[in-house]
DRENPA-434343 format. One line per 10 residues: number of its first residue (from 0); their letters; for each residue x, z, y of N, C-alpha, C. Coordinates in steps of 0.1 Angstrom, whole numbers. Atoms other than C-alpha are relative to their C-alpha. Layout:
BEGIN
NUM = a = X,Z,Y,X,Z,Y,X,Z,Y ~ ...
END
This chain:
BEGIN
0 = xxxxxxxxxx = 10,-2,-11,-1,2,-2,7,-3,9 ~ -6,1,-14,10,-10,37,-1,9,7 ~ 8,-3,-16,13,10,65,-6,-10,11 ~ 10,12,-11,-11,-2,92,9,0,12 ~ -14,7,-16,7,-22,118,11,-3,-4 ~ -7,3,3,34,-28,98,6,-17,-2 ~ -9,17,0,33,-71,93,-4,4,14 ~ 1,4,-17,30,-68,133,11,2,8 ~ -16,-1,-7,66,-56,139,11,-11,1 ~ -8,12,-2,82,-87,150,12,7,5
10 = xxxxxxxxxx = -10,-2,-5,117,-87,160,0,0,17 ~ 1,-3,-14,106,-95,195,-4,11,6 ~ 7,-16,-8,83,-67,200,11,11,-3 ~ -16,-12,0,115,-43,184,5,1,11 ~ -9,5,-15,134,-59,215,-8,8,6 ~ 4,-6,-17,106,-49,240,2,14,-2 ~ 7,-17,-2,101,-11,225,13,3,5 ~ -12,-4,-6,137,-12,231,6,2,10 ~ 2,2,-17,141,-23,264,-5,11,7 ~ 14,-12,-5,109,-3,274,8,16,-3
20 = xxxxxxxxxx = -2,-15,-1,128,31,262,14,2,7 ~ -12,-4,-8,162,25,277,-3,-1,14 ~ 3,3,-17,146,16,313,-9,14,-1 ~ 7,-12,-5,124,49,309,11,13,-1 ~ -8,-9,3,153,70,297,12,-1,16 ~ -6,0,-19,174,54,336,-10,6,6 ~ 11,-4,-8,144,64,349,-1,14,1 ~ 0,-13,1,143,98,337,14,9,7 ~ -14,-8,-6,181,105,349,-1,-1,13 ~ -1,4,-17,173,92,382,-10,11,6
30 = xxxxxxxxxx = 7,-8,-5,147,111,386,5,18,-3 ~ -4,-16,-6,166,145,380,13,-1,2 ~ -9,3,-11,196,132,401,-4,3,11 ~ 1,-1,-10,176,129,427,-10,16,4 ~ 6,-21,-1,157,168,423,15,8,6 ~ -10,-11,-2,194,182,424,9,4,-8 ~ -9,-7,9,204,189,390,15,-4,-5 ~ -16,8,4,237,188,384,8,3,16 ~ -13,1,-13,250,189,419,9,13,4 ~ -10,-7,0,266,222,416,14,3,-5
40 = xxxxxxxxxx = -18,-4,9,293,215,397,6,-12,7 ~ -12,11,-5,327,193,410,9,6,-11 ~ -10,0,5,359,190,394,9,13,6 ~ -3,-13,0,383,218,391,14,-2,9 ~ -16,7,-8,419,209,417,7,6,-10 ~ -9,2,6,448,208,400,10,10,3 ~ -6,-12,-7,472,240,403,12,-10,6 ~ -14,6,-5,502,231,427,12,2,-13 ~ -15,0,7,532,223,410,13,3,4 ~ -12,3,-8,567,229,422,11,-9,-1
50 = xxxxxxxxxx = -10,18,-1,589,205,439,11,5,-5 ~ -8,2,7,613,189,423,13,2,7 ~ -6,-6,-7,645,204,435,11,-10,8 ~ -8,9,-1,663,172,432,-3,-12,15 ~ 7,12,-8,641,154,456,3,10,18 ~ -2,-9,-11,646,184,482,18,1,7 ~ -12,-1,0,683,176,486,0,-14,16 ~ -1,7,-18,693,164,526,7,-14,-5 ~ -3,18,1,697,124,528,15,0,5 ~ -11,2,-3,731,113,530,2,-13,11
60 = xxxxxxxxxx = -7,13,-15,743,95,564,12,-6,-3 ~ -12,17,-1,768,62,558,-2,-2,12 ~ -2,6,-10,783,59,587,11,-17,-1 ~ -1,8,-1,792,24,589,12,-7,10 ~ -8,4,-10,824,10,609,3,-17,2 ~ -7,14,1,832,-24,616,12,-4,5 ~ -10,1,0,865,-35,615,7,-4,11 ~ -1,7,-12,886,-47,642,2,-16,1 ~ 2,16,-6,885,-81,660,11,-4,-5 ~ -11,8,3,920,-91,651,-4,-1,-15
70 = xxxxxxxxxx = 4,3,11,908,-92,614,-9,-13,-4 ~ 3,12,1,889,-121,623,2,-15,4 ~ -10,9,-11,915,-143,640,-4,-11,-11 ~ -1,9,7,915,-164,610,-15,-7,-1 ~ 12,7,-5,878,-173,612,-4,-7,14 ~ -2,5,-13,884,-182,652,4,-11,-2 ~ -8,6,0,911,-198,643,-3,-15,-10 ~ 5,11,5,897,-223,621,-12,1,-9 ~ 16,2,3,858,-227,619,-4,-3,-12 ~ 9,7,12,838,-229,592,-8,-9,-1
80 = xxxxxxxxxx = 7,7,-2,813,-248,604,6,-19,10 ~ -6,11,-3,836,-275,621,7,-11,-14 ~ -8,7,19,849,-306,598,14,-4,0 ~ -17,3,-1,886,-308,613,2,15,-1 ~ -7,-17,3,886,-268,609,11,5,12 ~ -3,-3,-13,895,-267,644,-8,6,5 ~ 8,-4,-8,884,-249,672,-3,-7,8 ~ 6,8,-6,863,-269,692,2,5,21 ~ 0,-6,-13,873,-271,734,-8,3,5 ~ 11,-5,-8,856,-257,759,3,-8,13
90 = xxxxxxxxxx = -2,6,-9,849,-278,787,-11,5,13 ~ 6,-6,-9,849,-264,818,-11,-9,11 ~ 8,6,-9,819,-277,845,6,0,12 ~ -2,6,-17,826,-298,874,-2,12,17 ~ 9,-4,-17,826,-277,904,-4,-16,10 ~ 4,10,-6,806,-298,925,2,4,21 ~ -1,-3,-12,816,-294,961,-17,-2,13 ~ 13,-2,-5,784,-287,983,-1,-8,14 ~ 1,12,-11,773,-319,1006,-7,5,13 ~ 8,-2,-7,768,-310,1041,-12,-9,4
100 = xxxxxxxxxx = 11,4,-6,735,-325,1052,-4,1,13 ~ 1,0,-14,733,-335,1089,-12,-3,4 ~ 17,-3,1,702,-325,1105,0,-14,11 ~ 0,17,-6,686,-356,1120,0,4,17 ~ -2,3,-17,692,-367,1161,-12,11,2 ~ 10,-6,-6,667,-350,1183,-9,-10,4 ~ 5,12,-5,638,-368,1193,-7,-2,9 ~ 0,3,-10,641,-384,1219,-7,-14,3 ~ 15,14,-3,608,-410,1221,-11,9,10 ~ 14,-2,-11,578,-413,1240,-10,-7,-6
110 = xxxxxxxxxx = 10,8,10,547,-420,1223,-6,-8,12 ~ -1,10,-10,534,-450,1243,-10,-1,-1 ~ 13,3,5,498,-455,1222,-2,2,-10 ~ 2,1,11,479,-452,1197,-16,-8,-6 ~ 10,7,7,456,-473,1171,-8,6,-10 ~ 6,-6,9,429,-456,1157,-11,-4,-5 ~ 10,11,4,406,-477,1134,-3,6,-20 ~ 3,-11,12,389,-463,1098,11,-9,-5 ~ -8,2,13,415,-484,1081,16,-1,5 ~ -14,1,-5,446,-485,1101,2,13,11
120 = xxxxxxxxxx = -7,-9,-7,464,-456,1119,12,2,8 ~ -11,6,-8,489,-465,1144,6,7,8 ~ -8,-6,-10,515,-451,1167,9,-9,4 ~ -10,5,-9,534,-469,1193,10,9,7 ~ -12,-13,0,569,-448,1196,4,-10,9 ~ -8,5,-8,592,-459,1226,15,5,-6 ~ -15,-14,0,631,-446,1217,5,-4,15 ~ -6,-6,-11,641,-433,1249,16,-4,1 ~ -14,5,-6,677,-443,1245,-1,-20,-2 ~ 3,14,-4,669,-479,1233,-10,-8,5
130 = xxxxxxxxxx = 18,7,-5,633,-488,1248,-7,-10,-5 ~ 10,3,10,624,-498,1220,-9,4,-7 ~ 10,-5,5,587,-498,1207,-4,-5,-10 ~ 1,1,18,580,-494,1171,-18,3,-2 ~ 11,0,2,548,-497,1153,0,12,-10 ~ -6,-13,10,552,-462,1131,-18,2,-7 ~ 5,-7,13,523,-457,1103,0,12,-1 ~ 1,-11,3,508,-423,1095,5,2,-12 ~ -10,-7,12,532,-407,1068,10,-10,-4 ~ -13,14,-2,563,-434,1080,8,4,3
140 = xxxxxxxxxx = -13,-3,-9,596,-424,1089,3,-7,14 ~ -2,10,-12,608,-436,1125,13,-5,-8 ~ -5,4,6,633,-460,1122,16,0,10 ~ -8,-3,-9,669,-464,1130,7,17,6 ~ -6,-16,3,689,-429,1142,-11,9,3 ~ 11,-8,2,655,-414,1143,-5,0,-13 ~ 5,2,11,651,-418,1109,-8,15,-6 ~ 3,-12,11,650,-381,1101,-14,8,4 ~ 19,-1,-3,613,-378,1119,-4,-11,-9 ~ 8,10,10,583,-389,1097,-13,7,9
150 = xxxxxxxxxx = 12,0,-4,548,-393,1116,-9,9,-11 ~ 11,-7,6,530,-364,1102,-19,1,-1 ~ 11,-1,-5,498,-365,1117,-2,-8,13 ~ 6,1,-14,480,-383,1145,-16,-3,3 ~ 9,-1,-5,452,-375,1165,0,-18,14 ~ 4,12,-9,436,-394,1198,8,-1,10 ~ -12,1,-8,460,-385,1219,13,7,2 ~ -11,-3,3,489,-369,1202,4,-2,-13 ~ -3,-2,17,513,-371,1172,5,13,-3 ~ -8,-8,4,528,-350,1152,12,-4,-8
160 = xxxxxxxxxx = -12,3,10,564,-352,1138,5,10,-7 ~ -5,-8,5,579,-335,1114,16,-4,-3 ~ -15,0,1,618,-329,1115,8,3,-15 ~ -4,-6,15,621,-312,1080,11,14,6 ~ -7,-12,2,652,-283,1088,-7,5,15 ~ 4,-1,-11,643,-288,1126,-19,0,8 ~ 14,-5,-3,608,-282,1126,-10,-10,0 ~ 11,9,-1,575,-299,1136,5,-2,17 ~ 3,5,-13,576,-319,1174,-16,-10,0 ~ 11,3,-4,543,-326,1188,4,-12,12
170 = xxxxxxxxxx = -3,8,-8,543,-360,1213,-15,-4,7 ~ 13,5,0,516,-361,1236,1,-19,7 ~ 4,19,-3,500,-401,1247,6,-1,16 ~ -11,-2,-13,524,-407,1280,-17,-2,10 ~ 4,0,-13,500,-405,1309,-4,-15,2 ~ -1,15,-8,510,-441,1322,-4,-8,-8 ~ -2,7,7,504,-457,1293,-15,-8,0 ~ 13,2,-1,466,-454,1296,-8,-6,15 ~ 2,2,-14,467,-459,1334,1,-13,3 ~ -4,10,-1,462,-489,1346,9,-6,15
180 = xxxxxxxxxx = -11,4,-13,489,-509,1371,-6,5,12 ~ 7,-2,-10,485,-490,1402,4,-10,9 ~ -9,11,-14,482,-510,1436,7,0,6 ~ -8,0,-8,502,-518,1457,-3,7,18 ~ 6,-9,-9,502,-492,1483,1,-5,12 ~ 3,11,-12,489,-507,1520,10,6,7 ~ -13,-5,-5,510,-513,1542,1,7,15 ~ 0,-14,-12,520,-487,1571,-10,-6,13 ~ 3,4,-16,501,-489,1610,15,-3,3 ~ -10,4,-13,520,-505,1637,8,6,3
190 = xxxxxxxxxx = -6,-12,-9,546,-482,1647,5,10,-8 ~ -2,-13,12,547,-461,1617,11,-1,-12 ~ -5,6,10,572,-460,1591,-10,3,-12 ~ 3,0,15,566,-458,1556,3,11,-5 ~ -5,-11,7,569,-432,1532,9,-3,-10 ~ -5,0,5,599,-429,1514,-5,-5,-17 ~ 9,-1,16,582,-418,1481,-7,-17,-5 ~ 9,15,6,556,-450,1483,14,-10,-2 ~ -13,11,0,589,-473,1494,5,-2,-20 ~ -9,-2,12,610,-459,1463,-11,-5,-13
200 = xxxxxxxxxx = 7,7,12,580,-467,1436,-6,-11,2 ~ 5,11,-4,571,-500,1455,7,-11,-10 ~ -13,11,4,609,-510,1447,4,4,-13 ~ -5,-5,15,612,-494,1411,-1,-13,-8 ~ 2,11,13,612,-527,1386,-2,6,-11 ~ -1,-3,13,623,-511,1357,-12,11,-6 ~ 12,-3,2,591,-487,1359,-9,-9,-4 ~ 10,12,0,567,-515,1363,7,-7,-17 ~ -8,11,11,591,-536,1335,-9,11,-15 ~ 0,-7,16,584,-506,1306,-16,3,2
210 = xxxxxxxxxx = 10,1,0,547,-502,1321,-8,-12,-8 ~ 5,14,5,539,-538,1312,9,0,-14 ~ -6,3,14,562,-536,1276,-10,8,-8 ~ 11,-11,9,541,-505,1265,-16,-9,1 ~ 13,7,0,508,-525,1276,-1,-15,-12 ~ -9,9,8,522,-557,1259,-1,-2,-14 ~ 3,-8,15,528,-537,1229,-13,5,-9 ~ 10,-3,1,496,-522,1228,-15,-11,-6 ~ 7,13,1,476,-556,1234,5,-6,-15 ~ -5,6,13,498,-572,1203,-4,14,-11
220 = xxxxxxxxxx = 2,-11,12,488,-541,1179,-12,4,0 ~ 17,2,4,450,-545,1187,-2,-15,-2 ~ 3,18,8,454,-586,1183,4,-1,-15 ~ 2,3,13,465,-580,1150,-4,6,-8 ~ 15,-12,2,441,-551,1140,-6,-14,-7 ~ 13,9,0,416,-578,1147,0,-15,-9 ~ 0,13,5,433,-607,1133,-1,0,-16 ~ -1,-7,18,435,-588,1099,-11,3,-2 ~ 19,-6,4,400,-576,1098,-9,-14,3 ~ 8,12,2,388,-614,1105,2,-7,-13
230 = xxxxxxxxxx = -7,9,10,411,-626,1076,-8,8,-10 ~ 8,-7,11,393,-597,1056,-12,-5,-4 ~ 12,5,5,360,-610,1060,-1,-10,-1 ~ -2,14,3,368,-644,1059,1,-3,-16 ~ -5,1,18,381,-635,1018,-14,4,-2 ~ 6,-9,8,351,-611,1012,-10,-12,3 ~ 7,15,-1,329,-647,1022,-2,-4,-7 ~ -2,11,9,345,-666,1005,-3,4,-17 ~ 2,-7,14,342,-642,975,-10,0,-6 ~ 14,-5,5,307,-637,977,-8,-18,0
240 = xxxxxxx = 6,19,4,298,-677,978,3,-2,-10 ~ -1,1,11,317,-680,950,-5,6,-13 ~ 7,-10,10,299,-653,928,-17,-11,4 ~ 13,9,-3,270,-673,942,-5,-13,-10 ~ 1,15,1,277,-708,932,4,4,-17 ~ -3,-2,16,288,-691,893,-14,3,-5 ~ 13,-5,3,251,-673,894,-8,-13,-1
END
C-alpha cells in the first residue's frame, strides 16, 4: 500500500520545497539579526606581544664622502662620449662692440600744408635748410637729413612727428600758408614818408617766393588727388559696364 501523495512527489516539486525551506531559513536569520540577537558579542583583542629586540636597534648612519676631484682627471682629459676621446675646445663668445646710434637731427622744418581726405592723409613739410617741400603720408619718415623723424599723427591744423630718443614734436600749420597774398600797401600821401616796415615787406622777394612755392605745392597735391580719384571712378565705371555685358 503506497502513502498518500507519494506518486505526486516529482523532482521539480522536491526542488521547489528545498528552495522554499532555504528562503524561510534566511528570512528567519534576518529577523533574528534585526531584533539585535547576538549584537552584544565581539571578538576579543589579541594580547600585546613584546617588541622584537632586533627591531629596536638604532639605524646606522653611513656617511659617504666623494673622492677628490683629481681622481677624475682621466675622465676630463679623455671624455667618454667624444669620438676622438679628446676634450672639446671651449669657444669664447666674440665680444661685440656697442654701436653708437646717433640721435636724429633736430626737426628744422615747417608745416606748409595739410591735405585730409577719406582716402588720403598728407602733410606738406618744408625743410628750413634746403627750402624743399616734401609730401609725407601719415606714418612715413621724412627724407634726407630729417630721416630720423616720422609723421605719427596728422590733424586739421597740426602734425605730430616722432623722433625716437628725442621724443615727439608738434608742428602747427604755418599761418602764412593759408593766408592769401597780402595786397601791396597803399602809397603814402604826398609829403609823408612810407613806413620802413611796410616798405621792407613789400621789397622782400624771398618771402613772396616762399609763399608762392607753398601755394604751388598745395595746389599740385590737390590736383594729383583729384586726378587719382577720377581715375578710380573711371575704373569702377568700366568694371561695372563689363559686368553688365557679361550678365
